[in-house]
N, C-alpha and C positions, 0 to 999 in steps of 0.2 A: 825928399831924396835928392842927392847931389847929382850933378852930371855924370853920365855913364863914362864919358871919355873927356879927359882934361887936355886941352891943346896949349902948349907952351912953345917958346923959342929958345934956342941956344945958338946964337948968331944966325947962320942961314939955314940951321937944321930945325925943322918942325919936330917936336916931341909930342907924341900922342900917348897918353897914359890911361890905360884901363883903370877904371875907378869904381869897382864893386868888390873891394877886398873881403868884405863880411861873407860874401858867397863865392869866393875864389874866382872872381872875374868871368862868370860863365858868358858864353856866346848867346845870351838870349836875344830876343827880337830887338829890344831896345838898344842894348850895347852894340850888337853886331851892325845894326843900321847906323848908329852914331859914329862908330869906327869907320864904316865905308864912306859916310859923307865927309869926315875929317881927312881920310886919306885922299879922297878926290879932290877936296879943296887945296890940300897941300901940294898935290901933283900939278896943279895948274897955277899956283902962286909963283910968279916970277922971282920973288925974293927968296923963295925956299929952294935950297940946293940939294937937300937930302931929308929923309923921313925916318925917324926912329919911333918904334913903338915899345912902350914899357908898360909896367903894371904896378899898381899899389898892392901891398899886402904880402902874404906868404907864398901865394900862387901866382904864376903867370896867367894861366887860364885853365878852368875846369873843362873847356870845351862846350859843346851844346848843353843848353839848360835842360836837364832831365825833368824838372818840374813842369816846364812848358810842354816838353815832348809828350808826356804821359797824357795830356789833354788832346793831342792831335788826332786821336782815334775818334774822338767826339766831334771833331771839325769836319767841314765839307772837304771834299777831295781837293779842290783848288787851293783852299786855305792851308791845308795840310801840306800840299805840295810846294806851296810858295814860302812856307815858313823858313826854310834854310837858304832863301835866295840871297840874302845879304852875306852870308857866310861864304857861299859859292862865289859870289862877285868879288869877295875879298881875295879869295884864291887866284882867281883870274887876274885881278888888278896887280896882285903881288908878282905873278909871273910876267906880266907885261908893263911893269912900272917904267915910266921914262926917267925916273930919278932913282938913285939908291934908296932902298927901303930896307931897314935894318930892325930886326926883333931882338930886343934886349931881354932875353929870357932869364928872369931872375926867380926861380922857383919852378915848381912843377908845372908842366904843360901837358894836357891830356886831350886825345881825340882831335877835334877841330881846333882846340887851343894849341896843338902842336902841329897841325897840318898846314895852316896858312904861314906860320913863321917859317916852316920848311921851304915855302914857295918864295920867301922873300930874297932880296939880293944876297943877304947873309943873316945868320942868326948867332948871336953870342951869348952862351950861357954865362951868367955872371956869378953863380954859385955853383956848388957841386950838383950837377943836373940829376934829375930824377927821371926824366923821360928817356927811354932807351935810345931813340933816334938822335938825341942830342948830346949823347956822350961821345964827343969828337974832340975834345980838347979846346983849343983857343977859338975856334970858330966853325961854323958849319956853312956849307954852300950846296944849293942843289946841283 
């Protein structure tokens, strides 16, 4: 399996690309944790002046992974409660980011896959948006 998040650079901008296109980039435990680590690293890298988050495939993100969620009822309470911690931390980091954090929304974004881009410095729909809250023309900003 390939890396869940691909990190690249365009000058002083770090580009973090969600890389699970076959399943619409769901925020499963692996992808959300990898994205959180990549965002944190970019925020402390002095050579990085801004961070963009993009996605491979036809969807930006399907949000939380329902296949993983259906097993939470069988998990211990601490494990089930901790499952979305990386997603919650992504929201918090987006709101408090010390550098511009831009979500390049290229395709549908649902639930948590729409929530944290809305918390970013700005979100830019690159195609005709499908998500109701991202139908705002040239750019969105909380």
